[in-house]
ROBAVEX-795744 format. One record per residue (C-alpha): residue number from 1; residue in one letter; chain; x, y, z. Coordinates in nm, 3 decimals. Each point is the difference from the previous one (the first is absolute). Layout:
N
NUM,A,A,X,Y,Z
...
***
This chain:
119
1,M,A,0.523,0.921,1.043
2,L,A,-0.194,-0.273,-0.179
3,P,A,-0.143,0.047,-0.351
4,V,A,-0.375,0.056,-0.028
5,T,A,-0.062,-0.276,-0.255
6,F,A,-0.052,-0.360,0.101
7,S,A,0.276,-0.138,-0.224
8,G,A,0.241,0.272,0.116
9,T,A,-0.079,-0.066,0.366
10,L,A,0.030,-0.376,-0.052
11,N,A,0.339,0.040,-0.169
12,A,A,0.128,0.223,0.280
13,L,A,-0.120,-0.245,0.267
14,I,A,0.148,-0.302,-0.178
15,D,A,0.331,0.188,-0.016
16,W,A,-0.038,0.088,0.371
17,S,A,-0.065,-0.366,0.087
18,G,A,0.310,-0.117,-0.187
19,M,A,-0.196,-0.292,-0.146
20,T,A,0.020,-0.137,-0.352
21,E,A,-0.321,-0.053,-0.196
22,E,A,0.053,-0.374,0.042
23,E,A,0.032,0.033,0.379
24,L,A,-0.305,0.225,0.018
25,A,A,-0.200,-0.244,-0.214
26,G,A,0.071,-0.280,0.247
27,A,A,-0.059,0.216,0.307
28,S,A,-0.325,0.152,-0.127
29,S,A,-0.147,-0.294,-0.192
30,I,A,-0.027,0.219,-0.311
31,S,A,0.157,-0.106,-0.329
32,E,A,0.317,0.172,-0.120
33,K,A,-0.181,0.089,-0.321
34,T,A,-0.271,0.182,0.197
35,I,A,0.259,0.183,0.209
36,Q,A,0.180,0.110,-0.319
37,R,A,-0.329,0.120,-0.149
38,L,A,-0.084,0.197,0.316
39,R,A,0.346,0.159,0.000
40,N,A,0.011,0.097,-0.367
41,A,A,-0.349,0.123,-0.077
42,E,A,-0.255,0.185,0.204
43,P,A,-0.261,-0.267,0.088
44,D,A,-0.365,0.093,-0.026
45,N,A,-0.129,-0.292,0.204
46,V,A,0.241,-0.067,0.286
47,T,A,-0.192,-0.162,0.286
48,I,A,0.025,0.054,0.372
49,E,A,0.103,-0.365,0.026
50,T,A,0.295,0.065,-0.231
51,V,A,0.106,0.301,0.206
52,V,A,-0.022,-0.207,0.321
53,Q,A,0.199,-0.286,-0.157
54,L,A,0.273,0.236,-0.123
55,S,A,0.016,0.177,0.336
56,I,A,0.027,-0.326,0.194
57,G,A,0.248,-0.140,-0.253
58,M,A,0.229,0.301,0.045
59,Q,A,-0.071,0.010,0.376
60,L,A,-0.086,0.369,-0.031
61,P,A,-0.045,0.194,0.322
62,P,A,-0.359,0.127,0.033
63,V,A,0.080,0.354,-0.113
64,L,A,0.145,-0.132,-0.328
65,S,A,-0.281,-0.248,-0.068
66,T,A,-0.240,0.293,0.052
67,C,A,0.191,0.196,-0.267
68,L,A,-0.026,-0.291,-0.244
69,L,A,-0.372,-0.037,0.069
70,K,A,-0.056,0.373,-0.051
71,A,A,0.193,-0.011,-0.329
72,S,A,-0.228,-0.285,-0.115
73,G,A,-0.304,0.224,0.040
74,K,A,-0.169,-0.263,0.213
75,S,A,-0.116,0.018,0.359
76,F,A,-0.114,-0.250,0.257
77,M,A,-0.369,-0.056,0.064
78,M,A,-0.148,-0.103,0.333
79,T,A,-0.027,-0.368,-0.088
80,E,A,0.146,-0.284,0.204
81,Q,A,0.243,-0.077,-0.283
82,H,A,0.127,0.357,-0.024
83,I,A,0.022,0.046,0.376
84,M,A,0.216,-0.312,0.012
85,Y,A,0.216,0.135,-0.284
86,Q,A,0.052,0.318,0.201
87,F,A,0.093,-0.208,0.305
88,L,A,0.252,-0.198,-0.204
89,L,A,0.160,0.314,-0.146
90,N,A,0.017,0.177,0.335
91,T,A,0.112,-0.281,0.230
92,C,A,0.114,-0.302,-0.204
93,Y,A,0.209,0.163,-0.273
94,T,A,0.312,-0.192,0.106
95,K,A,-0.179,-0.334,-0.046
96,S,A,-0.003,-0.202,-0.321
97,I,A,-0.292,-0.015,-0.242
98,H,A,-0.055,-0.359,0.120
99,E,A,-0.026,0.105,0.365
100,C,A,-0.240,0.278,-0.101
101,N,A,-0.208,-0.249,-0.199
102,D,A,-0.015,-0.228,0.305
103,M,A,-0.147,0.292,0.197
104,L,A,-0.251,0.075,-0.276
105,E,A,-0.098,-0.367,-0.015
106,A,A,-0.045,-0.010,0.380
107,Q,A,-0.254,0.281,-0.040
108,N,A,-0.176,-0.183,-0.287
109,L,A,0.107,0.272,-0.243
110,K,A,0.133,-0.024,-0.356
111,Q,A,0.374,-0.057,-0.013
112,L,A,0.244,0.208,-0.205
113,G,A,0.182,-0.129,-0.305
114,R,A,-0.050,-0.133,-0.349
115,Q,A,-0.072,-0.352,0.125
116,N,A,-0.296,0.141,0.194
117,R,A,-0.166,0.196,-0.280
118,I,A,-0.350,-0.099,-0.096
119,T,A,-0.013,-0.084,-0.370
***
């Protein structure tokens, strides 16, 4: 059974994946420092994008990415971006973040990752 908190669920799923924080950082395009912060303290502003990046980085099966999303307190809206995120989590979870970004780009949608954030 997974914990109900986001940080608890994230920790359990990272353990399940067998990845190090460094490996997850590379696979999810999220900094190690951010991953450590998410693991050690209950975040009050985790985004859907972060949940999607973590899920893709760990190659979580859809049922587990749904658990992580639920623990974040977020839910998908009926926007093109969020529908595509759902598609990625449900059918492309074994692909890399780069392959997923290629699919987002092909649909003229915002890509995932720190290099794609609007500042």
